[in-house]
C-alpha positions as CSV (number, residue, x, y, z in Angstrom):
1,M,147.3,20.7,80.9
2,T,147.7,16.9,82.0
3,D,146.2,15.4,84.8
4,D,146.4,12.0,86.5
5,Y,143.8,9.6,85.8
6,E,142.3,6.7,87.5
7,G,141.2,3.7,84.8
8,D,139.2,0.7,85.0
9,D,140.7,-1.7,82.9
10,Q,138.6,-3.5,79.7
11,D,139.7,-6.4,77.7
12,T,139.8,-5.3,73.9
13,G,141.4,-8.3,72.9
14,D,144.8,-7.0,72.6
15,G,145.5,-6.2,76.3
16,N,143.8,-4.5,79.1
17,H,143.2,-0.2,78.6
18,E,142.0,2.2,80.5
19,T,138.3,3.3,80.1
20,E,137.9,6.2,82.8
21,A,140.2,9.3,83.6
22,T,139.7,12.0,85.6
23,V,140.8,15.6,84.4
24,T,140.3,19.2,85.5
25,C,138.4,21.2,83.5
26,P,140.8,24.3,81.6
27,H,137.2,26.7,82.2
28,C,135.9,25.9,85.5
29,G,139.0,24.1,87.6
30,E,136.4,21.5,88.5
31,S,137.6,17.4,88.5
32,V,135.4,15.7,86.3
33,E,135.7,11.9,85.3
34,I,135.3,11.3,81.5
35,T,135.1,7.9,79.7
36,L,137.5,6.7,77.6
37,D,136.8,4.1,74.3
38,P,139.9,2.5,73.6
39,S,138.0,1.1,70.4
40,G,138.9,4.3,68.8
41,G,142.9,3.5,68.7
42,D,145.9,4.3,70.5
43,V,146.1,7.8,69.5
44,Q,142.5,10.0,69.8
45,E,141.6,13.7,69.7
46,Y,138.0,14.7,69.8
47,I,136.0,17.5,71.3
48,E,133.8,16.9,74.8
49,D,131.8,19.1,76.9
50,C,132.4,20.1,80.4
51,E,129.9,18.4,82.5
52,V,129.9,20.9,85.3
53,C,130.1,24.3,83.2
54,C,129.4,23.3,79.3
55,N,132.5,24.7,78.0
56,P,134.1,22.5,75.0
57,W,137.5,20.9,76.2
58,S,140.1,19.4,73.1
59,V,140.6,15.8,74.4
60,S,143.9,14.0,73.6
61,V,144.2,10.4,74.5
62,Q,147.2,8.6,74.3
63,Y,147.3,4.8,74.8
64,D,150.9,3.1,75.7
65,V,151.5,-0.7,75.1
66,E,150.3,-1.6,78.1
67,G,147.0,-0.1,77.8
68,K,147.6,3.1,80.2
69,A,146.2,6.0,79.1
70,E,147.6,9.9,79.2
71,V,145.2,12.2,78.7
72,E,145.2,15.8,78.4
73,V,142.1,18.4,78.1
74,E,142.3,22.0,76.9
75,K,140.5,24.9,76.2
76,L,139.1,24.4,72.5
77,D,140.2,27.7,70.5
78,E,137.5,29.7,69.9
């Protein structure tokens, strides 16, 4: 599931990168704002729990050359 994101810019030394994204939980359907860490690299995958329903997601983040983040969240395979 790909969602729109709203980001704040942060200067990481190589340009501006978004540091926040708004995603929709694939479990409960609630809109949740998550924090992004540009220092983790241009391509990231990690697990995060929903702040609303506490179910886990698989989060994928990919930054483009301008620092814009594409964020996807999916149900974690159980």
